N, C-alpha and C positions, 0 to 999 in steps of 0.2 A: 402710215395709213393703210398700206396694202396688208400689213400684218393684222391690223384690227379687223379689216374686212374678212380676211381668212378665218380668224378666230370666230367672228360673228357667224360666218357661213357654217363652220363646224358645229357651233352651238345650235343653230337652227336645224341642221341635219340630224343631230342627236335627238332634239325634241320631236321632230317629225317621225323619226324612226321609233322613238318611244311611244308616240301616239298610235302608230301603225301596229306596234307590238301589242299595245293595250286592246285595240280593236280585235286583233287576232285572238288574244286571250279571252275576250268577251265572247267572241263567236264560238270558240272551243267550249267554253263553259256552258253556253246556251245549248249547243249541240249535245254535250254530255248530259245535261239535265233532261233534255228531251228523250235521249236514249234511256236514261234511268227511269223516267216515268213510264215509257213504253214497256220496259222490262218489268217494272212493278205491276203494271196492269196484267201482262201475260202470266207472271208468276202467281198472281192471285186467282187465276182460273185453274180448273182441274186439269191434270195431265191426261191426255187422251189414253184410254185403256189399251190402245194398240201399242203404246210404248211401254213394254214390259220385258222382263228377263226372258230369254230364249226367242224373242221375236226376231225376225230377219227383215232388215230394212236395206233398200237400195237407194243410193244418192248419186245423182248425175249432175256433174258440173259442166254447164255450158259456158265456155270461155268468153272473156271479154274480147273485143276485136283486136287482132294482132297477137293473141295469146295462143297457148298450146291447144291441142285437140280436145274434144269431148272426153271427159273422164268419168268412169263408172266405178263406184265403190260399194260393195255389199258387206254388211256387218251383221253379226249376231249380237244382240244386246245381252249384257250380263249384269249381275248384281255385285260382282267381285270388285273390291276396292282397287283402284288404279293409282298411278303416280303421274303428277303433272308439276312442272316448275312454276306454273301460274296459279295464283290463289283462286281465281274464278268467283262465282257467286257464293259458293259454299266451300267448306273445308274438304269435302269428300268428292273425289272423282271416281267414276266407275269405268271398267274396261269394256272395250268393244273387241270382238274377234273378227278379223278380216277374212271374209269368205271369197271375195272376188275383188280384183284390182290390186293396186300396189301402193303401199304407204312407205315413203322413203326412210323415215326415221322412227325408232321407238315403237311403242305399242299405243294405238289410239285409245283415248279416253273421252268420257262425256260427262256433262252435268245437265240435268233437266230440272227446271222449276216451273211448275204449272205447264203452260204451253211453250215456254221458252227453252230452246235446246241449243247447246254449244258442244261441238266436237273438236277436241284437240288432236289433230292427226299426227302431230309430232310427239304426243304423249310425254314421255319422260326426258325428251331431248330439250335442252335449255338453250335459250338465246336465238333460236331460229324456229319460228312458230308457223304452223299451217292450220288455220281454223275454219270451221263451218259454223255459222250462227244463223238462227232463224226461228221460225214458228211452226209448231205442230198443230195440225187440225185433223182430228180423226186419224185416218190412215195415210195422211199426206204431210209433207214438209215443204216449206219455201224459205229460202235464205240466201246467204252470200258466203263466198269463200275468200278469205284473205290470208296473205302471208306478211309477216313482220318479224322484226328481231333486233337484236343489239346492233346499232349502227346502220340499219337499213330502213328505208321508209315503208309504210304500209302499202301493200300492193293488192288491189282487188283482182283476184284470179277469175272470178265469174259468178254467175248466179247458180244456185243449187236447188234442185227439186228432188224430193225424196218420196218414197212410198213404201208401205208395208208389203213385203213379199209373202211372208208366212207368219 
């Protein structure tokens, strides 16, 4: 009798875990679809004229509570083709030239679609990613910086504000 109760308890636990996993998958799918729609809307709008080759942009990461200090990165935008291990929105990544600040790995690259901008700070470094993603509006940028990679969870580093310097 005790064996039957144990087996029944295991079956119930597996069913409940499966239901919880299904809810989690549904939540993930809904979140992904929402992000996809948001990106499609931004991508359909024109890229602000301030985001162009030779423009200089400064990005300031305000860290999440308990994270590292404020970080400033200044880049010159190029039209040169860059390399990234991630596919991104398009096949082509473009290079950024670091003018101020420190990028730990590789050469930073970017993709822009309409007003949507993503910067891969780890560039051609694979399996450990440092990303800035957000929205361009005229000479401004607002977004978020995250780190993720093989075997590690996604970590929100902080919010990012950017502006055209020159």
